[in-house]
N, CA, C and O of each residue as an XYZ file, in Angstrom:
276
protein
N       0.960     -1.083     -0.120
C       0.017     -0.175      0.024
C       0.843      1.367     -0.067
O       1.408      1.818      0.929
N       0.833      2.010     -1.224
C       1.717      3.295     -1.064
C       1.261      4.227     -0.125
O       0.044      4.250      0.056
N       2.044      5.093      0.590
C       1.534      6.097      1.422
C       2.377      7.337      1.178
O       3.576      7.371      1.455
N       1.734      8.311      0.671
C       2.374      9.620      0.358
C       2.011     10.710      1.277
O       0.854     11.037      1.541
N       3.150     11.284      1.777
C       2.944     12.387      2.663
C       3.387     13.708      2.159
O       4.572     13.980      1.966
N       2.387     14.533      1.950
C       2.876     16.024      1.417
C       2.848     16.901      2.419
O       1.899     16.982      3.198
N       3.950     17.665      2.477
C       3.802     18.706      3.615
C       4.065     20.255      2.937
O       5.095     20.566      2.341
N       3.086     21.004      3.130
C       3.006     22.482      2.445
C       2.697     23.397      3.678
O       2.043     23.134      4.688
N       3.332     24.515      3.324
C       3.094     25.658      4.296
C       1.693     26.244      3.866
O       1.287     26.277      2.704
N       0.977     26.731      5.044
C      -0.270     27.236      4.945
C       0.191     28.689      4.796
O       1.055     29.187      5.519
N      -0.458     29.352      3.786
C      -0.151     30.814      3.527
C      -0.908     31.427      2.659
O      -1.070     30.922      1.548
N      -1.480     32.564      2.985
C      -2.347     33.393      2.298
C      -3.628     32.695      1.712
O      -4.045     32.838      0.563
N      -4.184     31.908      2.706
C      -5.342     31.195      2.476
C      -5.187     29.774      1.457
O      -6.149     29.221      0.923
N      -3.941     29.393      1.346
C      -3.601     28.174      0.351
C      -2.908     27.098      1.327
O      -2.233     27.433      2.301
N      -3.093     26.098      1.044
C      -3.759     25.482     -0.101
C      -5.197     25.449      0.196
O      -5.571     25.341      1.363
N      -6.020     25.533     -0.767
C      -7.373     25.776     -0.653
C      -7.838     24.286     -0.538
O      -6.980     23.404     -0.565
N      -9.127     23.979     -0.414
C      -9.752     22.828     -0.433
C      -9.609     22.028     -1.637
O      -9.293     20.840     -1.700
N      -9.922     22.944     -2.723
C      -9.827     22.424     -4.117
C      -8.538     22.055     -4.555
O      -8.329     21.072     -5.265
N      -7.574     22.914     -4.097
C      -6.033     22.550     -4.382
C      -5.601     21.322     -3.807
O      -4.777     20.655     -4.435
N      -6.142     20.812     -2.419
C      -5.782     19.724     -1.823
C      -6.543     18.602     -2.568
O      -5.972     17.519     -2.692
N      -7.645     18.753     -3.017
C      -8.288     17.597     -3.781
C      -7.401     17.494     -4.901
O      -6.995     16.346     -5.084
N      -6.982     18.362     -5.707
C      -6.293     18.194     -7.042
C      -4.891     17.452     -6.702
O      -4.417     16.582     -7.434
N      -4.273     17.914     -5.473
C      -3.047     17.191     -5.194
C      -3.273     15.720     -4.880
O      -2.599     14.859     -5.445
N      -4.142     15.442     -4.053
C      -4.597     14.006     -3.914
C      -4.888     13.330     -5.095
O      -4.371     12.222     -5.239
N      -5.690     13.820     -6.064
C      -6.042     13.033     -7.210
C      -4.630     12.972     -8.204
O      -4.303     11.961     -8.825
N      -3.994     14.051     -8.217
C      -2.713     13.832     -9.079
C      -1.599     12.976     -8.474
O      -0.903     12.245     -9.177
N      -1.461     13.078     -7.254
C      -0.297     12.137     -6.827
C      -0.944     10.731     -6.920
O      -0.305      9.797     -7.405
N      -2.140     10.584     -6.483
C      -2.659      9.140     -6.694
C      -2.465      8.611     -8.074
O      -1.841      7.568     -8.271
N      -3.000      9.332     -9.045
C      -2.630      9.099    -10.459
C      -1.131      8.771    -10.891
O      -0.799      7.884    -11.678
N      -0.356      9.588    -10.276
C       1.059      9.457    -10.641
C       1.696      8.127     -9.834
O       2.682      7.534    -10.272
N       1.125      7.805     -8.813
C       1.654      6.518     -8.206
C       1.159      5.304     -9.049
O       1.862      4.356     -9.400
N      -0.162      5.483     -9.317
C      -0.707      4.404    -10.177
C       0.185      4.126    -11.528
O       0.586      3.034    -11.930
N       0.366      5.303    -12.060
C       1.094      5.161    -13.539
C       2.551      4.824    -13.281
O       3.046      3.904    -13.932
N       3.181      5.388    -12.518
C       4.813      5.082    -12.333
C       5.120      3.724    -11.683
O       5.956      2.954    -12.155
N       4.309      3.432    -10.432
C       4.354      2.176     -9.753
C       3.534      1.231    -10.049
O       3.823      0.142     -9.554
N       2.494      1.279    -10.765
C       1.580      0.276    -11.197
C       0.807      0.054     -9.847
O       0.493     -1.128     -9.705
N       0.463      0.781     -8.934
C      -0.280      0.291     -7.643
C      -1.793      0.759     -7.869
O      -2.129      1.693     -8.598
N      -2.482      0.101     -7.260
C      -4.020      0.182     -7.139
C      -4.461      1.539     -6.449
O      -4.077      1.825     -5.315
N      -5.232      2.304     -7.148
C      -5.856      3.575     -6.602
C      -6.380      3.262     -5.351
O      -6.126      4.071     -4.459
N      -7.144      2.148     -5.024
C      -8.064      2.111     -3.846
C      -7.054      1.815     -2.612
O      -7.476      1.700     -1.461
N      -5.993      1.728     -2.875
C      -5.086      1.253     -1.867
C      -3.902      2.285     -1.626
O      -2.964      2.010     -0.879
N      -3.998      3.393     -2.250
C      -3.005      4.526     -2.213
C      -3.597      5.688     -1.274
O      -4.647      6.297     -1.477
N      -2.735      5.863     -0.241
C      -3.006      6.833      0.724
C      -2.328      8.045      0.517
O      -1.126      7.959      0.265
N      -2.898      9.265      0.576
C      -2.222     10.642      0.224
C      -2.618     11.391      1.464
O      -3.799     11.491      1.796
N      -1.634     11.913      2.144
C      -1.887     12.815      3.400
C      -1.343     14.029      3.271
O      -0.215     14.045      2.778
N      -1.829     15.062      3.579
C      -1.456     16.495      3.346
C      -1.330     16.949      4.788
O      -2.283     16.912      5.566
N      -0.088     17.390      5.124
C       0.162     18.076      6.292
C       0.439     19.650      6.252
O       1.536     20.044      5.857
N      -0.473     20.483      6.627
C      -0.349     21.898      6.596
C       0.549     22.345      7.639
O       0.252     22.212      8.826
N       1.769     22.934      7.204
C       2.592     23.761      8.231
C       2.384     25.125      8.421
O       2.526     25.855      7.439
N       2.051     25.647      9.579
C       1.836     27.233      9.850
C       3.284     27.843      9.754
O       4.269     27.317     10.272
N       3.300     29.051      9.008
C       4.350     29.665      8.775
C       5.263     30.004     10.174
O       6.492     30.073     10.171
N       4.605     30.154     11.082
C       5.323     30.304     12.535
C       5.945     29.062     13.027
O       6.704     29.097     13.996
N       5.646     27.892     12.370
C       6.182     26.479     12.827
C       7.426     26.074     12.128
O       7.828     24.937     12.378
N       8.086     26.772     11.325
C       9.301     26.269     10.687
C      10.331     27.450     10.593
O       9.958     28.619     10.690
N      11.763     27.065     10.381
C      12.609     28.038     10.197
C      13.561     27.573      9.082
O      13.478     26.506      8.474
N      14.420     28.479      8.919
C      15.682     28.107      7.895
C      16.812     28.927      8.504
O      16.680     30.054      8.980
N      17.915     28.239      8.433
C      19.114     28.980      8.817
C      19.055     29.526     10.282
O      19.566     30.605     10.580
N      18.408     28.730     11.176
C      18.349     29.344     12.521
C      17.409     30.248     12.968
O      17.286     30.501     14.166
N      16.564     30.886     11.891
C      15.505     31.713     11.924
C      14.073     31.463     11.620
O      13.785     30.860     10.586
N      13.209     31.851     12.384
C      11.796     31.469     11.743
C      11.666     32.206     10.461
O      12.264     33.259     10.242
N      10.802     31.577      9.552
C      10.569     32.139      8.393
C      10.030     33.424      8.463
O      10.448     34.261      7.662
N       9.035     33.778      9.412
C       8.510     34.919      9.492
C       9.510     36.021      9.874
O       9.279     37.163      9.479
N      10.815     35.718     10.755
C      11.701     36.750     10.944
C      12.598     36.822      9.814
O      13.017     37.947      9.542
N      13.034     35.714      8.996
C      13.666     35.780      7.838
C      12.957     36.766      6.941
O      13.640     37.700      6.521
N      11.777     36.701      6.612
C      11.007     37.490      5.568
C      10.800     39.047      6.098
O      10.683     39.972      5.294
N      10.772     39.212      7.308
C      10.709     40.568      8.071
C      12.078     41.253      7.641
O      12.126     42.355      7.095
N      13.179     40.479      7.949
C      14.635     41.063      7.669
C      14.871     41.228      6.292
O      15.760     42.002      5.935
N      14.148     40.562      5.406
C      14.627     40.651      3.829
C      14.049     41.960      3.330
O      14.584     42.474      2.348
N      13.051     42.532      3.881
C      12.515     43.884      3.502
C      13.576     45.060      3.588
O      13.246     46.211      3.301
């Protein structure tokens, strides 16, 4: 059973419900095409990461973006 985990940042109202549905459909189709796996047993999970919950280079993304201006 394929299990795919997509991690995306939650930003500016995205990803929307429609975008997540499209990601799930597209990734499922890709797994079926490339690996020859069954659609009904393919699991796709989308984790949305709040912008305040990750960093880069020792700083939160919010701080990095604020300093970039």
